[in-house]
N, C-alpha and C positions, 0 to 999 in steps of 0.2 A: 259274741259273748252271751252267755245265758243270763236271764234275769236273776236278780237276787244278790248280785255282787257289784260293787263299784271298784274297778281296777284302775290303779294309777301307777306312775313311776315305772312304767314298763321299759326295761333295758334289755336288748337282745344282741348277742353276737352269734357267730356261727355255732358256737359250742355251749353258750350259757344264756340263761334267762333269769331275770329278777323282776319282781314287781311287788306292790302292796295291794291289798284288797280288803274291803269291809263287807261283811255279810249284813245286808240290810235287815233290820228287825222285822219288817213287814213281809219278808220273802216267804213264799208259800211252803218252802221246805222246813220251816220251823213249826208249821201246823202239826200238832200231835207229837212233837218232839221237844219237850214234854210240857203240857199245860202248866203254867205258873213257874216253870223252870226250863226254858227253852235251851236246846243245844243244837249245834250244827251237825246234821247227820253225816256220817262218813261218805255216803254216796254223793252228797252235795259237794263235799270237799273235792272228790275226784271228778265227777261228771259235770259239776257246775262251775268249778274253778280251774283245777289243774289241766284237765283235758282240753277245754276250749282255749285257754291261754296258750298252751303249747301249739295247738293247731293254728291259732291266729299268728303266732310268731314264726312258726316253721310250717308253712302250708304243705310242703312236700312230705311231711310226716304221714299224711293220710289218716285213715281211721284207726282208732284204738283197737288192738287185737288181743292184748293181754296185760295183766298186772301181776307183779310178784313182790314178795318181801314187804308188802304194805303193812305198816303198823300204825296204830292210832294211840298216841301217848298222852294226850291231854284233851279235855273237853273244850270246845270253842263255843263262845256265846255270841248272841246277836250284837252287832255294833263293834266287836273287837277288830283291831287292825291285824291282819294276817300278812306275813312276809313269805313270799314264795321264791324259792331258789331252785333252778333246774340246771342239770348238766346233761348235754346231749352227746351221744356216741352212736353214729349211724341212725338207726330207727328206734333206738332205746333212749329213754330219758330217766335219770334218777332225780327225784324231787325231795325237798324238805319244805315243810310248812311250819312256820314259827308264829307264836303270839308273844311278842317281846322277846325275852331270852329263852322262853320255854319251847321245846320241840313239841308240836301238836301232832304231826304225822310225817311219815317218810315212806318211800318205796321206789319201785321201778315200774315204768310203763313201757310197753312195746307197741309200736305202730306198724301199719302194713304198707306204708308208702303210697304214692299216688298211683292210681290204677291206670 
């Protein structure tokens, strides 16, 4: 797992994954995003949380090769609890990231499989 998140309650089946995560306020990805009003950058949501959690849970997924239909619906703040839900079909994963009942982001990731 990359630095900057504390991940807990990880539950994995062959086709689903759920967990909670907190973006640590001192994480470097908040630097410059934005002084006095920090937000969790979109790239940190994907490459800092979703991608490494998926690869940890399903090692056979391999490297990320594409993303589609990714939408960011809500600003995420330091210290908020994020709920990640993923559904796997082959080498594709659809994900949603919520803060409470609010949808923060959603999309689909495609992986290349184990080389």
